[in-house]
NULUMKOL-825596 format. One record per residue (C-alpha): residue in one letter; residue number from 1; x, y, z. Coordinates in Angstrom, 2 decimals. Layout:
<rs>
<r r="A" k="NUM" X="X" Y="Y" Z="Z"/>
...
</rs>
This chain:
<rs>
<r r="M" k="1" X="11.21" Y="2.55" Z="23.38"/>
<r r="N" k="2" X="7.93" Y="1.24" Z="21.62"/>
<r r="N" k="3" X="8.11" Y="-2.46" Z="20.45"/>
<r r="I" k="4" X="6.76" Y="-3.32" Z="16.88"/>
<r r="Q" k="5" X="7.05" Y="-7.00" Z="15.80"/>
<r r="M" k="6" X="5.79" Y="-7.82" Z="12.27"/>
<r r="K" k="7" X="3.90" Y="-11.38" Z="12.65"/>
<r r="N" k="8" X="2.75" Y="-12.04" Z="9.08"/>
<r r="E" k="9" X="2.57" Y="-10.83" Z="5.58"/>
<r r="I" k="10" X="-0.26" Y="-11.76" Z="3.86"/>
<r r="P" k="11" X="-0.59" Y="-11.56" Z="0.12"/>
<r r="D" k="12" X="-3.99" Y="-10.92" Z="-1.65"/>
<r r="S" k="13" X="-3.60" Y="-11.57" Z="-5.18"/>
<r r="N" k="14" X="-7.17" Y="-10.44" Z="-6.35"/>
<r r="T" k="15" X="-6.64" Y="-6.79" Z="-4.81"/>
<r r="D" k="16" X="-2.82" Y="-6.81" Z="-5.43"/>
<r r="T" k="17" X="-1.93" Y="-5.78" Z="-1.90"/>
<r r="V" k="18" X="0.05" Y="-7.02" Z="1.11"/>
<r r="K" k="19" X="-1.49" Y="-7.30" Z="4.35"/>
<r r="L" k="20" X="1.19" Y="-6.78" Z="7.25"/>
<r r="V" k="21" X="0.15" Y="-8.23" Z="10.28"/>
<r r="F" k="22" X="1.89" Y="-6.79" Z="13.55"/>
<r r="G" k="23" X="1.95" Y="-6.74" Z="17.36"/>
<r r="I" k="24" X="3.25" Y="-3.35" Z="19.10"/>
<r r="T" k="25" X="3.78" Y="-3.07" Z="22.80"/>
<r r="F" k="26" X="4.15" Y="0.83" Z="23.86"/>
<r r="D" k="27" X="6.58" Y="2.11" Z="26.54"/>
<r r="D" k="28" X="3.75" Y="2.15" Z="29.40"/>
<r r="G" k="29" X="2.84" Y="-1.54" Z="28.64"/>
<r r="T" k="30" X="-0.10" Y="-0.86" Z="26.51"/>
<r r="S" k="31" X="-0.25" Y="-3.14" Z="23.63"/>
<r r="I" k="32" X="-2.19" Y="-3.97" Z="20.20"/>
<r r="G" k="33" X="-1.95" Y="-7.86" Z="19.92"/>
<r r="D" k="34" X="-2.90" Y="-8.11" Z="16.46"/>
<r r="G" k="35" X="-3.06" Y="-5.14" Z="14.29"/>
<r r="A" k="36" X="-2.67" Y="-4.92" Z="10.20"/>
<r r="I" k="37" X="-2.03" Y="-2.50" Z="7.68"/>
<r r="V" k="38" X="-2.45" Y="-2.80" Z="3.74"/>
<r r="I" k="39" X="0.35" Y="-1.83" Z="1.19"/>
<r r="T" k="40" X="0.40" Y="-2.70" Z="-2.68"/>
<r r="R" k="41" X="2.07" Y="-5.44" Z="-3.64"/>
<r r="A" k="42" X="4.63" Y="-3.57" Z="-5.54"/>
<r r="E" k="43" X="5.34" Y="-1.39" Z="-2.63"/>
<r r="W" k="44" X="5.69" Y="-4.54" Z="-0.85"/>
<r r="L" k="45" X="8.21" Y="-6.11" Z="-3.14"/>
<r r="N" k="46" X="10.72" Y="-2.88" Z="-2.97"/>
<r r="M" k="47" X="10.87" Y="-2.61" Z="0.77"/>
<r r="T" k="48" X="13.25" Y="-4.27" Z="3.24"/>
<r r="G" k="49" X="12.35" Y="-5.49" Z="6.46"/>
<r r="K" k="50" X="13.09" Y="-2.42" Z="8.11"/>
<r r="Q" k="51" X="11.17" Y="-0.23" Z="5.74"/>
<r r="K" k="52" X="7.93" Y="-2.17" Z="6.36"/>
<r r="L" k="53" X="8.42" Y="-1.83" Z="10.22"/>
<r r="D" k="54" X="8.94" Y="1.75" Z="9.63"/>
<r r="K" k="55" X="5.74" Y="2.04" Z="7.39"/>
<r r="I" k="56" X="4.01" Y="0.39" Z="10.03"/>
<r r="A" k="57" X="5.33" Y="2.76" Z="12.67"/>
<r r="N" k="58" X="4.51" Y="5.86" Z="10.29"/>
<r r="V" k="59" X="0.77" Y="4.58" Z="9.46"/>
<r r="I" k="60" X="0.03" Y="3.80" Z="13.30"/>
<r r="S" k="61" X="1.21" Y="7.30" Z="14.32"/>
<r r="E" k="62" X="-0.44" Y="9.49" Z="11.96"/>
<r r="K" k="63" X="-4.13" Y="7.46" Z="12.74"/>
<r r="M" k="64" X="-3.30" Y="7.93" Z="16.44"/>
<r r="L" k="65" X="-2.67" Y="11.59" Z="16.26"/>
<r r="S" k="66" X="-5.98" Y="11.89" Z="13.86"/>
<r r="T" k="67" X="-7.95" Y="9.51" Z="16.44"/>
<r r="K" k="68" X="-11.02" Y="11.48" Z="18.06"/>
<r r="T" k="69" X="-12.38" Y="10.62" Z="21.68"/>
<r r="G" k="70" X="-15.84" Y="10.47" Z="22.41"/>
<r r="G" k="71" X="-17.20" Y="13.71" Z="23.94"/>
</rs>
């Protein structure tokens, strides 16, 4: 099972957003040491820890499925 760990939550009052900083290790040992997604402050205030991890997982899955490789 993939393992996502949230490392930090960095609010930015200038843009009313929060950066969720995370690390992820996939089943095969491949890892992303420091990744981040940005959500709105309102969304962040209404989320539990599990919902934040789910949000990270959903964004990562969506972006990876839409990634094109060279060729």
